N, C-alpha and C positions, 0 to 999 in steps of 0.2 A: 666274862672277859671285858676288860676296860681298855679302850683305845684312846690314847692321849694325843692331842694336837694343839699347837700354839696358835691362838687366833691372831688376827691382823694387828690388834693394838699392843700385843706383847705383854699386856698387863692382865689379860683375861685368858684363862685356860678353859678349854672345852673338851668334854669327853662324853662318849656314848656308852651307855651301860648295856646295849644290846636289847633293851626293853622299849624301843621306839621312843626314848626320852633323851633329850639333850639337856645337860646341866651345865651351868656356868659357875666359875669360881672368880671371886674378886682377888685382889692382891694378897689378902691374908688367907686365902684358901677356903672361904666359907661358901658352900654350894648354894646356888640360887636357881630355883626352877623358873621363877617368873618375877619380874621387877615391877609389874604394874597390874592393875585390875581392869584397865580399859582397852587393852590391845585387841582382844578378839572382837569387842563391840565396835571399835574404830573401823576395823576391816569390814565387818558386817554392814555397818552403816554406809561406808564408802562404796561398797559393791552394790548395795540396794538403792543407792541414789539414782534418780532418773534425770539425766543420763548418768551412768556410772562415772565415778570420779577416779582418776588415776592418783597415785601417791603424789605425783608432781603437782597435779591440779589442787589437791588438798593442801599441799605446802603453800601454793599461791594464795589460797583462800585464807590461810592462817597469817601469811605475810600481810595481807590487806587489813588484818585485825591487829597488826603489830607484834605478832608472835613468829619468831624465826625457827622453823624446823624444816630442814631440807628433806628431799625424797628419801635419802638413806635413813634419816631420823625417823620418818614415818614408818619405814619398813622395820626398824628396830623396835618401835613402839608396838606395832602389830604382832611381832614375834615374841614380845615380852622381855626383850633384852634391855631396853632403855627405860629409865625411870621417867615418870611424867609428873610435873609439878601441878599444884592446884590451879594456877592461872592458865596452864596449858590445857588442862581438862576442860575448863570453862570455854576456852577458845575453840577446842576441838568440837565440843558439843554445839556451839553456835555455827561453826563452819559446816558441820554435818547435818544441821537441822534437827538435832535430837536433844533430849534433856540431859543434864549432868547426872541425874539419878539413873537414867537408862544406861549411860556409859559406865557408871559404877556398879551396874547390875543390882541396883536397889529396887528396880521395877522391871517388869517383863516388857 
């Protein structure tokens, strides 16, 4: 059974397949499971930082580097909803104190 609901932006449809997976559709209806490779690693690095970084604190560190991503944007990156550009990946790595390769899961 598939349950449909209209997401906040009204341009994104979200449905659950009952298999503990949430899929997202863009305006043309193409399912998207994940829009970035770095989301899980961003969250992992943020929570393993000493002291732990909040999403808001990470947003502030990015702003100090000239990259504007608000707390909600960080949450969307971590959940795989939001795309991440190359310069944002570089800034995220620097702010989190990890390598770009690690964020992209090219190294353990």
